[in-house]
N, C-alpha and C positions, 0 to 999 in steps of 0.2 A: 649605367646611364652617363657616368663620367667619360667613358671611353667614347661613347656615342656622341656626347657633347664636343669632345676634343676633334673627333673625326668631322663632324658638321661644321665646326668653326675652321677647321682647316680647309675645307671645301669652299666655305664662304671667303676666306682670306684669299684663296687663289683667284676667286671671281673679283674681289676688290682689287687686288694687284692688277688683273687684266683690265679693269675699268680705269684704273690710274694710269696705266700705259697709254690706253686710248685717250684719256682726257690730255695728257701731256703732249702726246703726238699731234693731236689736232690743234692744241693751243700754239705749239711751235710752228706748224704750218699755216696758221690763220684759218679763218673760216672758209670753208669749201665753197666753191661757186654753186649757186642755185641749180638744182636739177629739175629738169622739166617734170612736172607732175608731182614733185615730192615736195610739200610745204615744210618751211622751217618751223621749229618749235616756237610757239608764241610765248611771249611773257619775258620778264627780266631774268638776268642770270647769265653765267658763263656760256659762251657759244659752244665750248667743247662738249656740253651735255647733248648737242645734237649729233655726236659722233655715232655712226652705226654700231649697234650692239649694247648701247647704254639702255638699261632696263628702267621699268617704272620704279620710283622710289630711290633712284641714285641721286645722291647729293654731290654738288660740285661747288668749290670754293676757290677764289683767287685772292692771294695774300701778297701785299707789297709793304715792305718795312715793318713786317709783323702785324699788320692790320688787315682785315678782311675788306677787300674792295667790293666784291660782289659775290653773292652765294644763293643758290637756288636748289630747288629739288623738282625732279620730273613727277608730275602727278599722274593719278590714274587716266586722266584725259589726254595725256601726252603733252601737256603745256608745262612751261617753267613757272615755279612759284617762289617768289622770294622768301627768305627765311627771315626769322625775327632777329632783333638786335642781340637777344641774349644768345640765340643760336650762333650769331657772328662771334661773340666772345668765346663760346665754346669751341668753335672751329679753330679759332687762333691759338687755342692752347693745345692742340695736337702737336706732338713732337714727331721728328724724323726718326727713322729706325724701325720700320715695320708697322703692321696693322695694329691699331688701338681701338679699344671700346670707349664709346662715349654716349651720353644720353643727351640728345639734341632737344632743345625746347620745342615743343609742338610736334615733334616727330617719333620720339621714342629712342631705342637703342640703336647704335650704329657701329658698324666695324669701318675705321676710316684709316687711309694712308696718306702720307705727305711726301710730295716729290717736288724737285726743283725744275723749271723750265730752262730754256737756253738763255733767256735774257734776265735770269735771276729771279723771276716771279715764282711764287711757292703755289702749288696746285694741291688742293686737298679733294680727295674723291671717297666716297663712302657708300655702302650698301647697307639696308636694314637687316637686323637680326631676326626679324619677326618670323621669317620662314623656318629658321633654325629652332625658334622657340616653339613654333607650332608643331614642327616634327617631334621635337623632345616630348611635348604634351601628348601627342597622339602615341608615340612609342611607349611612354610611361603608362597610358591608358591600357595599351595592349598588354604590357608586361603585368599590370594589375589584374586585367581579366584573366589572362593565362595562369597567373600566379594563384589567383582565387580558385579558378577551376582545378588547377593541379592540387592546391591545398585541400579542396573539398574531396577530390578524389582520393587523396592520400589518407584524409580523415575517415572517409567511408571504408577505404580498404583497410585501414587500422582498426575501425570498429568491427568489421566482419572478422578479421583475423583474431582479435582479442576475444570477441564473442566465441568463436570457435575453440580458442584456447581455454577460456574460462566457463565453458558449457558445463563441465563437471561440477563447478561451484554452484551454478544455478540449480543443478540437480540436488546437490547437497542441502541448499536452502529449501528446496520444494520438499525434499524428503523430511527434513526437520519439522517443516510446518504440517506435513501430512501426518507424521507420528505424533505431534503435539494434540491434532484434532481428533486422534483415535481414543476411544474408551479403553484405556489400557488397564483400568482398575479391576474390571471383572469381564467375564464372558470370554468368547472366543475371538481371538485377534488374529488377522491373517496380514503379515507384512509382505509385500512384493519383494522378490529377490531375483537379480540384483535391483536395488531401488535407485542406484546412481549408475548410469551408463558411462564406463570409462573406455575411450577408444585405445586400441592396442598401442598406437604411437605415444600415447601420454601416460602409460602404466608406470614409467620410471620418472616422470615429473613430480614436482611437489603436489600439484593438483591431482594427478593421477593417484599418487599414494594417499592422499586425503580421502578421495572417493572410494578406493579400495578398502581403507580402514573403516570408513563408515559402513560399507557393505557387510564387512566382517562383523562390526559391532551389531548392526541390525539383524544379521543372522542369528547371533548369539541371544539377542533379546527375543527374537521370534521363538527360538527353541526354548528359551525359558518360559515365555508365555504360554507355549504349547504344553509344556510340562506342567505348569500351573493349572492350565485349564483342564488337562487329563486328570490331575490330582482332585481338582474340585468336582469334576464329574464323578470320579470314584467315590468320593465323600458323599455327594448328594445321592448317589445310587445306593450307597450303603445306608444312608439315613432313611431313604425311602423304602428299602427292604426291611430294615431293622423296625421301622415304625409300622410297616405293614404286619410283620411277624409278631409284634408285641401286642397287636390288638387282641388277638384270640386270648392269650394269657391274661391280659388285663381285664377282659370281659368275664374271664372265669374267676378272677380274684374278686371282682365286684360282685359276681353272682353269689359266690359262696360266703362273702362277707354279709351280703344282705340276707341271706338265708340264716346265718349264725345270729344276726341281729334280731330277727323275729322271735328267738328263744332267749333274749337277753336276760329274763327274769330268773332263768335257771343257772346263770353263770356269775361267777363273782364279779364286783364292781369293776375292779381293776382290769379284768378280761374284757368286760364290756367296753371299757374306755379304750383299751387297746384295739379292739375291733372297730370302734368308731374311728380312730386315726387311721387304721388301715384303709377303711373305706374312703375317708377324706383323701388320702394320699393317692389311692388308686383313681379316684375321679380326677385329681389334678394330673396325674400320669397320663390318663386317657385323653385329656384336653391337650397336653404337650405333644402326644403322638399325633392327634388329629391336625394340630397346627402344622407340625413337621411334614406330614404327608401333604397338606395343601400347599405348602411352600415348595415341596418337591414336584407336584403337579404344575405348579405356575412356573418353576424354573424350566421344566421340560418343554414349555411352550404348548401345553394342552389346551385347545381352544375352550373358551367359556361359553356359556349359553348366551344366546342373543334373543333378547325379547324387549318389548317396550316397557320401560320402568318409570313409574310416576315418582320421580326423586322427591317431589314436595310431601307426598304422603309417606314415603319412606322414612323422611326426617320426622315427621310428626310421630309415627309409630316408635321410632328409635329413641326420641327424647322422652316419650311417655314411659318406655320400659326403664330408661335411666333414671326417671323421676322417682319411680316406684322403688328401685333399687338404692337411691341416695336422696331421700326427702330433705336431708339437711342442707343440700345444695340448692341455689337458686337457678332455675332454668328458664332460658329465653330462647324463642324461636323468631327469626326474621325471614319471611318468605315472600315472593312476589305474589301479585293478585292472581295471576294465571298459573296453572300448574306446569311444572318443568319437567319435560318428559325426554329421556334419552333411550338409546338401545344399548342393553348391556345384560350382565347376569345379576338378577335381583338379589339373590342370596349373598353373592360376594359383595355387592355394593352395600347391602345391610350390615355385612361383617365389618366393612371399612368404617361405617358410622359407629357401630357398637364399639369397635375397638378405640376410636378417637374419644369418644364419650367416656369410655371406661378409663382411658388414660388420664383424662381430665379429673375424673371423679376420684381415682386412686391417689393421684399425686397432688391434690390441693385440699386444704383444709375446709371443714364445715363453714358454710356461709359464703363460700365462693360463688360467684355468678358465672355460669358456663352458657355461652351463646352459640347457637347454630344459625348461620346465615346462608342464603342461597341467592345467587345472581346469574341470570341468563344474559349473555351477551351474543354478539353476532354468530360466531362460529365455536363458542365454547361456554362451558358452564363452570362457575366458581363456587365451590362449596368450602365454607370456613367454619371451624370449630375453635372458639377462643375462650379464654378464661381470664379472670383478674387475680390469679393466684400468685405465688411467689417467683414464678418463671423458671427457666431452664439455664444453668450455667452455660456461658459462651462456648467454653471448651467441649461440652457434650452435645451441642446443637448439630455438629457435622456428622455425628455418628449415631444420632438418635434413631435413625431408621434402620441401623445394623441389627442382625439378629442376636438375641439375648443381651441387648443393651439394657443397662440399668440406669434409672434416673438418679439424680443427686438427692441425698437425704432432705434437702431443703424442700422438696416437693413431696413432703410428709407422706411416705409409702406405707399404707396401712393394710392393704390386702395383697394376698399373694397373686402373682402372675407368671406366665411363662416367659416373658421377655420377648415374645415374638409377635405381639399385637400390632405395633407400628410397622415391623417388617412386612407383616401380612398386609397391612393397609397400603404400604408402598408398592407391594407386588401386584395387589389387585388394580390399583390405579394404573400402574404401568401396563398391565394386561389389557386395560381399556384405552390404551394409547393416550394417557394422561400423565401429569406430573403432581407430586406432592412435595410441599416444603414446609418449613417451620420458621416463625419469627418470634423471638422471646426477649423480652427485657423485664426487669423486676415490675410486677404489677400487671403484666400483659404478655400472654402467650397465645398465638394463633397458628393453627394447622390449616393450610390451604391446599385443597385439592382441585386442580383444573382438568376438566374432561371434555372432550370433544362432543359438540351437540350434534353432529351429524352421524348417521349410522355407518359403522366401519365397512 
């Protein structure tokens, strides 16, 4: 812009010098004779402003003895217009020695030149700088627009290039979020490989190395998860096979024990007591085997029976059975006015209720109030079994639905159990496309199962 300003000022100075030459020449020659058909400029001011070539806005002044005698400007109408007294003083201050810039009162900025006439009179001629200023503003506006467009194009191009260069980083972030959302704690997990696409041109860059390292890490994780899943599958298959094979010898033990107990009057008392213990442990072992078989079937995804189940009636029956088994507890039922019906496996749902009630009964002292409530909402059913017992320690709540989980002694465990009741309840609820959770503080424990109310 400075170079442009200097160039335009130089051009304007050439025009000012030409105008000054015309002014001095015409002043020396005197006013030209009138030309037919060409009117003289009207108004006060120096006659040399009438010189051919003098443009609109030209200022002319005549100085004698350092004082401005007359001064005028050519208006847009072509007439001469006298300048103000202030402008007179400003013109008188112009020095010889080339073009100078001055702000004239009522006119604005001018480039002015001072020259002497033949009779010693001083002539000052000037042209406005408005054209230069206007051109500079236009050029500056063009530069701004072009610069903005160029900057925008550069930013867009930079964003595109950066995004292409950083694309593997986006894949890394997406891969991390995808892995976070995967249920890695159990079951079969399939990690895509490679999960981060690294272009060949970026293999040796820092970003490419990061993507490659993440791919290798996820491959190792996938292999480890696959090995774990295979191990779990083998263990479950072994448990299922062993449980199935144990049913026959356990049935034989129970049968022979029952047969021996029928003639207990003919055997010593200690032998009869031992046979009773054998029968009791055989029954407990049979229950454990049955629970393990059920969990194996649920783990294998074997479909459950599907029928309409009156959950309200199921709760009434289960609580009645529990009341008979533990009359020393206080039992309460909260049911809606209308029966709550869902589609599912009635036997397995009854087992869920029985296991939850048994858990509350076994792990709470006599006098504890156990409440079963049922609530039907828009698209799901909420079943809650709660008690006002001592509660479950916070550290055990996260693993209470694990197999063979044992409660804390604070929930006074008085009866034997397999440690699979809550695991079976969670598996059955999951098989019905529901969820189960526990919330426990001292004096309040609640197991809540949420089941879909629509048939699967």
